C-alpha positions in Angstrom: -6.7 74.3 -7.1 -8.0 73.5 -10.5 -10.6 70.7 -10.6 -9.5 67.4 -12.1 -11.5 66.4 -15.1 -13.1 63.0 -14.9 -11.2 60.4 -16.9 -13.3 58.9 -19.7 -14.1 55.2 -19.6 -12.2 54.7 -22.8 -9.1 56.4 -21.4 -9.3 54.2 -18.3 -9.7 51.1 -20.6 -6.8 52.2 -22.7 -4.6 52.4 -19.6 -5.6 48.9 -18.6 -4.9 47.6 -22.1 -1.5 49.3 -22.3 -0.6 47.8 -18.9 -1.5 44.4 -20.2 0.5 45.0 -23.4 3.5 46.1 -21.3 3.3 42.9 -19.2 3.2 40.9 -22.4 6.4 42.7 -23.6 8.1 41.9 -20.3 7.1 38.2 -20.6 8.4 38.0 -24.2 11.7 39.5 -23.0 12.0 36.9 -20.3 11.2 34.2 -22.8 14.1 35.3 -24.9 16.4 35.4 -21.9 15.3 31.9 -20.9 16.0 30.5 -24.4 19.4 32.0 -24.3 20.1 30.5 -20.9 19.0 27.1 -22.1 21.6 27.4 -24.9 24.2 28.2 -22.3 23.3 25.0 -20.4 23.6 22.9 -23.6 26.9 24.6 -24.4 28.3 23.9 -20.9 27.1 20.3 -21.0 28.8 19.8 -24.3 32.0 21.3 -22.8 31.9 18.8 -20.0 31.7 15.9 -22.4 34.6 17.3 -24.4 36.7 17.8 -21.3 36.1 14.2 -20.2 36.9 13.1 -23.8 40.2 14.9 -23.4 40.6 13.5 -19.9 41.0 17.1 -18.7 39.6 17.0 -15.1 40.3 20.7 -14.6 38.4 21.7 -17.7 35.6 19.3 -16.7 35.3 20.8 -13.2 35.2 24.4 -14.7 32.5 23.3 -17.2 30.4 21.7 -14.4 30.5 25.0 -12.5 29.4 26.8 -15.7 26.7 24.3 -16.3 25.4 24.6 -12.7 25.3 28.4 -12.9 23.5 28.2 -16.2 21.0 25.7 -14.8 20.3 27.9 -11.8 19.8 30.8 -14.2 17.3 28.8 -16.2 15.3 27.8 -13.1 15.2 31.4 -11.9 14.2 32.7 -15.3 11.5 30.1 -15.6 10.0 31.2 -12.3 10.2 34.8 -13.3 8.5 33.9 -16.6 5.8 32.0 -14.8 5.2 35.1 -12.6 5.2 37.4 -15.7 2.6 35.2 -17.4 0.4 35.4 -14.3 0.7 39.2 -14.4 -0.3 39.1 -18.1 -3.4 37.0 -17.3 -4.4 39.3 -14.4 -3.8 42.5 -16.4 -5.9 41.2 -19.3 -8.6 40.0 -16.9 -8.7 43.5 -15.4 -9.1 45.0 -18.8 -11.8 42.5 -19.8 -13.7 43.0 -16.6 -13.6 46.8 -16.9 -15.0 46.6 -20.4 -17.9 44.4 -19.3 -18.6 46.5 -16.2 -18.5 49.8 -18.1 -20.0 48.6 -21.4 -22.9 51.1 -21.2 -20.6 54.0 -20.5 -18.2 53.0 -23.2 -21.1 52.8 -25.7 -22.3 56.2 -24.7 -18.9 57.7 -25.2 -18.7 56.3 -28.7 -22.2 57.5 -29.8 -21.2 61.0 -31.0 -18.1 59.7 -32.7 -20.1 56.9 -34.5 -22.6 59.5 -35.8 -19.9 61.8 -37.0 -18.2 58.9 -38.7 -21.4 57.9 -40.5 -21.9 61.5 -41.7 -18.3 61.7 -43.0 -18.6 58.3 -44.8 -21.9 59.4 -46.3 -20.3 62.6 -47.6 -17.3 60.8 -48.9 -19.5 58.4 -50.8 -21.4 61.2 -52.4 -18.2 63.0 -53.2 -16.8 59.9 -54.8 -19.8 59.6 -57.1 -19.7 63.3 -58.0 -16.0 62.9 -58.9 -16.7 59.8 -60.9 -19.4 61.6 -62.9 -17.0 64.5 -63.5 -14.3 62.0 -64.5 -16.6 60.4 -67.1 -17.6 63.8 -68.4 -14.0 64.8 -68.8 -13.2 61.5 -70.5 -16.0 62.0 -73.0 -14.8 65.6 -73.7 -11.2 64.5 -74.3 -12.3 61.6 -76.4 -14.3 64.0 -78.6 -11.3 66.3 -78.9 -9.0 63.4 -79.8 -11.4 62.4 -82.6 -11.2 65.9 -84.0 -7.4 65.7 -84.5 -6.6 64.7 -88.1 -5.5 61.1 -88.4 -6.6 60.2 -84.9 -9.4 58.0 -83.8 -11.0 57.9 -80.4 -10.8 54.1 -80.2 -7.1 53.9 -80.8 -5.9 57.3 -79.6 -8.4 58.4 -77.0 -8.5 57.7 -73.3 -9.2 54.2 -72.0 -13.0 53.5 -72.1 -13.0 52.5 -68.5 -10.7 52.3 -65.4 -10.3 49.6 -62.7 -12.7 51.4 -60.3 -15.4 51.9 -62.9 -17.7 49.0 -62.0 -17.3 49.6 -58.2 -18.1 53.3 -58.5 -21.2 52.5 -60.6 -22.3 50.1 -57.9 -21.7 52.8 -55.3 -23.7 55.2 -57.3 -26.7 52.7 -57.4 -26.3 52.0 -53.7 -26.4 55.7 -52.9 -29.5 56.2 -55.0 -31.3 53.5 -53.0 -29.8 54.5 -49.6 -28.5 58.1 -49.6 -27.1 57.9 -46.0 -25.0 55.4 -44.2 -26.4 54.6 -40.7 -24.1 55.1 -37.7 -22.6 51.9 -36.4 -24.7 52.0 -33.2 -26.4 49.1 -31.4 -29.9 48.1 -32.6 -30.7 46.1 -29.5 -33.1 43.8 -31.5 -31.9 40.7 -29.7 -32.2 42.3 -26.3 -35.7 43.6 -27.0 -36.8 40.2 -28.3 -35.5 38.5 -25.2 -37.3 41.1 -23.0 -40.6 40.4 -24.9 -40.1 36.6 -24.5 -39.2 37.0 -20.8 -42.4 39.0 -20.3 -44.5 36.5 -22.1 -43.0 33.7 -20.1 -43.6 35.6 -16.9 -47.3 36.3 -17.7 -47.7 32.6 -18.6 -46.3 31.5 -15.3 -48.5 34.0 -13.4 -51.5 32.8 -15.3 -50.7 29.1 -14.5 -50.1 30.0 -10.9 -53.4 31.8 -10.6 -55.2 28.8 -12.1 -53.6 26.4 -9.7 -54.5 28.6 -6.7 -58.2 28.8 -7.6 -58.6 25.1 -8.6 -59.3 23.6 -5.1 -62.0 26.2 -4.4 -63.7 25.5 -7.7 -63.7 21.8 -7.0 -65.1 22.3 -3.5 -67.8 24.6 -4.9 -68.7 22.0 -7.4 -68.9 19.3 -4.7 -71.2 21.5 -2.6 -73.4 22.1 -5.6 -73.7 18.5 -6.3 -74.6 17.7 -2.7 
């Protein structure tokens, strides 16, 4: 038999999220059914009042039966909706718990994709700058050719001197000159490292204080014997 490939953490998380989303859809459908049932109760209640206004006991009795059935439906739907909301909360809690428990694995799975994305974004930025330079060169050439046409002037007849992206592309060009590559969107762990350093410093301080406390009585006794 062929060996089953291990499911990735992201695939498992997606399944949990899809399950939670499906439960939310069911809950919304029940909410719609409940609202419709409530309208039926109101309609039946109004029919009872109209029947009594017309002194039609037969119609009133029929309307009461309709109202009772609608009320029972509302109660049942409310219970079902409450249960559906509980399922939504539990499904979402399962997805959240899985994400917390497998955060390291999820991060590891995203690393290669994050690095590839940064490379593609870097390439796209350089390509945009290259095209912008080519665009400006083409614009200059066309402007020169227009000026060579008898009766034409580059200011009035040539291409527009700028386009809506011009300033942004120039800013991108300057940014790329300062930072040629976009770093991958990966964790820096600065906060974690700082907390580790602080925890170590606190631990050493506690150990030092504990050692000083433990040796203090002996030092006092030695001093007392020396004085004697």
